[in-house]
N, C-alpha and C positions, 0 to 999 in steps of 0.2 A: 690721381688714380682714379679709373672709371668706377662706376657702381658696381659692374660685373667683379671687377678684381675685388673691391671691397666686400663683397660678397663670399668669395673664395678664401680671403686671407686668413678667416677663422679657422677655416677646416685644417689650416696647416696645424694646430695643435694637436690633432690626431698624430701626424706623423713626427711631430718633435718628440710627443710622449712614445711614440711606438720603438723608437731608438731603445730607449732602454725597458720597455715593458718586456719586450722578448727575452732580454738577458735576464730581468728578475724571474720570468716564468721558467727559464730554463734552470736557474738556480735553485728555486723553490720545488721545482720539480726532482731535481738531483739529489736534494736533501731530504726529501721525503722517503719515508718507508725505511724498515730497518732489517729487511730481508731482499736478498737479491731476488728478481722477477724471473730467473733463468735466460739463460743465452738463447736468441732467436736465430736459429739458422736458416730460416725462410721453409715457406711451404710449397713443394715441389710436385703436390699430389695430382695438379692439373695439366702439368708438362707431360708431353708424350715422349719426349727424347730421352735418352739412355743417361745414366748418372754419369757424370765424370770421375777420374779417378784422382785419387790424392796426388799423384804424379804430375798430372795435367793441370791440376790446381795450383800446384805450388810453382810451377814453371810459369802459370798465367800471374801469379801474385807478384813473382819476382820480374816479369816484364812489366807489371803494372810499375811497380817501385822504380824500375830502371827509368822509366817513361817520364818521372817527374824529374824535370831539370830543377838546378840549384838558381836562386835569384837573391838579390840585396834589397831592392824596392821596386815598387811599382805604382803607377799612377793612375787611373781609370775613369773616364767619365761614365756615368750610370744613370738609370732612371728606377726610381723606387716607386711601384705601384701597390698601394695599400688596399686590400680585397675586402678584408674583415677586420674590425666592426664596421666601417667605412670605407668606402671607396673613393681614393683618390691617387694621384701620381705626381712625381715632383722629381726634378733632376738633380744632381750633385756630382760629387767626384769621392772616389774610393783612393786614399792613400795609404800604403802600407810597407813597413821595413822589416825583413823579413827576422820573425822569431823577437821583435821588439815593439812594435805596435801597430795599431789598426786605426785610422782616421776617417770618418764618414761625415762629409759636409752636404748638407742639402741647401739650394738655393731657390727662390722665387722672384722672380723679375730682376734677376741679376744679384740679389742680396741674399746674402747666408741668413736663413731662418731659424736651423737646427743642426748640430754637430754632435757627433759621439766620438769618442777616443778611448781605445782598450790598451794600457801598457802592460809591462811584465808584472807590475804590481797593484794597479788602479784600474778603475772604470770610471770615466767622465761622460756627461752628456749636458748640452745646452739647448733651451730653446729661448731664442732671443725676443720673440714676439710679447710674451708674458715675462721675459726676466725670470726665469727659472733655471736651475742647474742642478746635476746629480753628481755626486762624487762619493765613490766607496772604496774600500781596499779590496782585491780580489779574494784574500782569505776569508774576509768577514762576509762578502757577498755569496760564494760558492762554498762556504762552509767545509772547507777541505777538499773539495771535488778537483782534482787533478789537471783541468784543463789548461793549457798553456797558450800564450799568444799564436804561436805555431798551428795549434790546432784550430782555431779559431780561423786563420788564415785559410788552412786547407778546406775547413767549411765552405768558406766564401768561395773558393776556387773550385769547388767539387772534386776534391783529391781524398781519397781514403787516408785514414791516420788511425794513430793508437794513442790514446789519451796520455798525457805526459810525453817528456822528451825521449820517446822509444821510438826506433827505427820500424818500418812496416817489414815485417818478416813472417815466414811461414811457421817458424817456431813460436811465434807469439799469438797465433792465430786459430780460430777453428773454420774450415774450408768447407763450401758443399755447393753443387751445380750440376746443371745440365747444360745442353747445347743451346739453351734460350737465355738462361740469366745463370748468374753465380753469388754468392755471399761470402761476405768476410766478417767473423764474428771474433774481436779481439777478445782475448783472454784476461784476467784480471780485473774484470769490471769492478767499479765502487760498488759498496753494499749497498742494496736498494734500486739499482736499475741496472739494465743491459744496453748494450747499442749495437747495431749492425749495418752494414754497406750492402748494397745490391748492385751489381753491375751486368752490364749486357754482356753475353759471352761473344756475339759476332765482332763488337764493336771495341770491346775492353772500356768504354766508359763508364761511370758512375750514374746509377740510375737514382739512387735515393740513399739517406741515411735515416734509420730511424731509433729513436731514445726510447727506450721503453722504462720508465719509472715503475715502482712496486704498486704505488697506490693512486696514479695518475695516467691520465689518455696519453698515449704516444706522442712526441714532438717528431715533426718529420722535417726533411729536407730532399726536394724532388730536383733533380739536375738535368737539364738540355741545352741544346744550342753548343754544341762543344767546339772550342776554336783550338788552332794550334799555334802556339807562340812560339818564341826564342828559348821558351823554359818548358816546352811540352804542353800537352792538352789541359785545357781548364774550359769550365763550363761557364756560358756567357749568362744563362739564366737559371736562378735559382729561386725556388718556391718554398718558402719557409711557413709552417703551420704549427701552433700551439695552443692547446685548448687548455683554459683555465676556469674551472666551475661551468658557468653559463657563458661564459666568453670565448669565442674562437678568435685568436688572433691570426690573420693570414697575411703575407707580403711577399712581393715577387721584387727580386733583385736583377736588373737587367743590365750588364755590362758591356760598353763598348769597346768590344775586343778589337776592332781595327785603331782604336785610338790610344790604345794602352801603351804607356810608356815603361819600358823594362829598365832597370838597372843605370837610372840617370841620377841618382844621389838625392831623389825627392824625400823629403823629411818633413814633419809637423810636431809642434809643441802644444801643451796645454798650461794655461793659466787661470786661477780660478777669478771670476768676473767680479767686479765691484758692484754693489748695489742689487744684487741677484738675491733670489729667496731659493735654499736648499731644500729639496723634497727628498724622500726615502722611497724605496723601493716599494714599500707597501702602498703609500700615498699614490704611488703611479697605476697601480693596479686597480685601486678602488676608483679613480678617475676613468680609466678605460672601461671599467665595467659600466658607469654611469652612462658613459657615451654609447654605449651599445645598447641599453635600453631607449 
């Protein structure tokens, strides 16, 4: 291995920890606060266009829902670019079984260095270079927050959703908008937070998801570069940003849409590694905070 590669290898620790830090921040944010922050339907004071009618908005939401085709599994090459607290990029593969699992593998020089897996009841992560792993139950980590594997998959693909196994329908949302953009604010948000989707009116594509906890800064996902696959539109680029204390975590996920393999039977499994040290979510946050200083 060259001297340059030896210098780059330790920086991969940041990416290995990033896989579970974003999840830990989201979990702690959603559990914080006891009173809902109130639904955010968007600020249109700077828009010059007229307000869209509820009839128009309901038609748009139904069309959006109809455009989301069903799928059983997908395997997509990707690039993960960490922007904060450090800057680095690495390639990998995203493998998902619809409503069952999400598996993210990161590779360096052809070797897997880190991986993350989310199943219906557990979250696992592995950082091979320092022989660390993370394993928690969904219920313990999220503290009753009703997110499902399907919700995580929709988030990664740039698709609007309602927390839990709930269809996206006008009766379950508050809709507002102008000819420039419109918002979907699902009803029944968990106590202590709200979340809303902003979409482009001309294209119908999702522009952003904003999660607003009562006592923390918003967490955001911004979507660009939409592709049209055999299962409908999905975002090829997602920018995730989460602020926790003095540390801002920001990472961009770039999917290689042209090389996506849909409905081919792709699967991934997880087994607890031998000889690895288990770490907790609180430990991860402390490590990332130190790296940012």
